[in-house]
C-alpha positions in Angstrom: 86.2 79.6 46.4 85.9 80.1 50.1 88.5 77.3 50.8 90.9 79.0 48.3 90.5 82.3 50.0 91.0 80.8 53.5 94.1 78.9 52.2 95.6 82.1 50.8 95.0 84.1 54.0 96.5 81.3 56.0 99.6 81.4 53.8 99.9 85.1 54.2 99.7 84.8 58.0 102.2 82.0 58.0 104.6 84.1 55.9 104.2 87.1 58.3 105.0 84.9 61.3 107.8 82.8 59.6 110.3 85.7 59.2 112.7 85.4 62.2 112.7 89.0 63.3 108.9 89.2 63.2 108.6 85.9 65.0 110.8 87.3 67.8 108.6 90.4 68.0 105.5 88.3 68.3 107.0 86.0 70.9 108.1 89.0 72.9 104.5 90.4 72.9 103.0 87.1 74.2 103.4 88.2 77.8 100.5 90.6 77.3 102.7 93.8 77.6 102.8 96.4 74.9 106.2 97.7 73.6 107.5 100.5 71.5 108.9 100.0 68.0 112.4 100.8 69.4 112.1 98.0 72.0 110.8 95.6 69.5 113.7 96.5 67.1 116.1 95.6 69.9 114.3 92.3 70.6 114.4 91.5 66.9 118.0 92.7 66.5 117.2 94.9 63.5 117.4 98.6 62.7 114.6 100.9 63.5 113.6 101.4 59.9 113.5 97.6 59.4 111.4 97.1 62.5 108.9 99.6 61.2 108.5 97.6 58.0 108.1 94.4 59.9 105.5 96.0 62.2 103.6 97.3 59.2 103.5 93.7 57.8 102.2 92.4 61.1 99.6 95.1 61.4 98.5 94.4 57.8 97.9 90.8 58.7 96.1 91.9 61.9 98.6 90.1 64.2 99.5 93.3 66.1 97.7 96.6 66.8 99.0 100.1 67.4 98.2 101.9 70.6 99.0 105.7 70.5 99.5 107.0 74.1 100.4 110.7 74.2 103.6 111.1 72.2 104.4 107.4 72.4 103.3 104.6 70.1 103.0 101.1 71.5 102.4 97.7 69.8 100.6 94.7 71.3 99.1 91.5 70.0 95.8 92.1 68.2 93.8 89.8 70.4 93.4 86.6 72.4 93.0 84.6 69.2 96.4 85.7 68.0 97.9 84.8 71.4 96.3 81.4 71.4 97.5 80.6 67.9 101.1 81.6 68.8 100.9 79.7 72.0 100.0 76.6 70.0 102.9 77.1 67.6 105.3 77.6 70.5 104.2 74.3 72.0 104.8 72.6 68.7 108.2 74.3 68.5 109.1 73.6 72.1 110.3 77.1 72.6 110.2 79.1 75.9 108.4 82.4 76.1 110.2 85.6 76.9 109.7 87.6 80.1 108.9 91.3 80.5 111.5 93.1 82.5 110.6 96.8 83.2 113.2 99.3 84.1 110.9 101.6 86.2 112.1 102.2 89.8 110.3 99.6 92.1 108.4 102.2 94.2 107.0 104.0 91.2 106.2 100.8 89.4 104.2 99.6 92.5 101.8 102.6 92.5 101.9 106.2 91.2 99.7 108.9 89.7 99.2 109.2 86.0 97.9 112.8 85.8 94.8 112.4 88.1 94.3 108.7 88.2 96.1 105.6 89.6 98.9 103.9 87.7 101.6 101.2 88.2 100.9 97.7 89.5 98.1 98.9 91.8 96.4 100.8 89.0 96.5 97.8 86.7 95.2 95.6 89.6 92.3 98.1 90.2 91.5 98.0 86.5 91.5 94.2 86.4 89.6 93.9 89.6 86.7 96.2 88.3 86.5 94.0 85.3 86.8 90.7 87.2 84.0 91.6 89.6 81.7 92.6 86.6 81.7 96.3 87.6 83.2 97.4 84.3 82.8 96.2 80.7 84.0 97.1 77.3 81.8 99.7 75.7 81.9 101.5 72.4 84.6 100.8 69.8 88.0 102.2 71.0 89.1 102.4 74.5 85.9 103.4 76.2 84.4 101.4 79.1 80.9 101.2 80.6 80.1 100.9 84.3 77.6 98.1 84.9 74.5 98.6 87.1 76.2 96.4 89.7 79.4 98.4 89.5 77.6 101.7 89.9 75.8 100.4 93.1 79.1 98.9 94.5 81.1 102.1 93.9 78.4 104.3 95.2 78.2 102.2 98.4 81.9 102.8 98.8 81.4 106.6 98.6 82.1 107.3 94.9 79.8 109.9 93.2 79.1 108.1 89.9 76.7 110.9 88.7 79.4 113.5 89.2 81.9 111.5 87.3 79.5 111.0 84.4 78.8 114.8 84.3 82.5 115.6 84.0 83.4 117.2 80.7 85.7 114.4 79.6 85.6 110.7 78.8 83.9 108.8 81.5 86.1 105.6 81.6 88.8 104.4 79.3 91.9 102.4 79.1 95.2 104.2 79.7 98.3 102.1 78.8 100.6 101.9 81.8 104.2 102.8 80.8 105.8 100.5 83.4 103.4 97.5 83.3 102.5 97.9 79.6 99.0 96.9 80.4 96.0 99.2 80.8 95.0 101.0 84.0 91.7 102.9 84.4 91.7 106.5 83.0 89.0 109.1 82.5 86.7 110.7 85.0 86.0 107.3 86.7 89.7 106.6 87.1 90.2 110.0 88.7 87.2 109.4 91.0 88.6 106.1 92.1 91.9 107.7 93.1 90.1 110.4 95.1 88.0 107.8 96.8 91.1 105.8 97.7 92.7 108.8 99.1 89.6 109.8 101.1 89.2 106.3 102.5 92.8 106.1 103.5 93.6 103.2 101.2 96.3 105.1 99.4 98.7 107.9 100.5 100.4 110.2 98.0 103.9 111.5 98.4 104.3 115.2 99.0 106.9 115.8 96.4 106.2 113.4 93.6 103.9 110.9 91.8 104.6 108.0 94.2 101.6 106.4 95.9 101.7 103.9 98.7 99.0 101.3 99.5 98.2 101.5 103.2 97.6 98.7 105.7 93.9 99.9 105.8 93.6 98.9 102.1 95.1 95.5 102.9 92.4 95.0 105.6 89.4 96.5 103.9 89.8 96.1 100.1 92.8 93.8 99.3 91.2 92.5 96.2 90.8 96.0 94.7 94.6 96.6 94.6 95.9 93.1 93.9 96.8 92.4 97.5 94.5 89.4 98.1 
């Protein structure tokens, strides 16, 4: 009975992947970036209503997941297992993978504010660096993160008030999907505290009349790994 159930589920997954428009959507998402239904409709060369039906089918089979971000709705692959399975199929098919091409102006894409925390390439690099060094880890279900004991010590040694960030009347640390990189940067009270720390330490400068941030030579000397400069 278990074998039959597994076979049936495999057949449903294969059917979801086999439709050309859905296959194009999945291949497009393999670069790790999230995309809107409108963008995926363009990739699949189908109407918006048809794209919605295709995405519903992919979600039903747990191949993609929906990420609401403010008024926007993004889709990404449901996990590393899905990416690995598709990668194997692409190898067998001998097909090249697509490449993400953002339309965001280069200076804003490099670094900018997202409300009160850091976004753009530098924000994504900060997020990934905190995870890579073991300072952050996934927490409760959803987008919440936890600061590890090592992370708390390291950030406090740099001058960040972790207790104050924890006491803020908001989420402590969470993923915020970056609209130019389509990958998460760090949001919540900890993300805001990291931006303020970076400004105080002179690692980042903020434009007087906009959201643009610039990474300084001091950051390149003192903390290159934190902003993806290493």
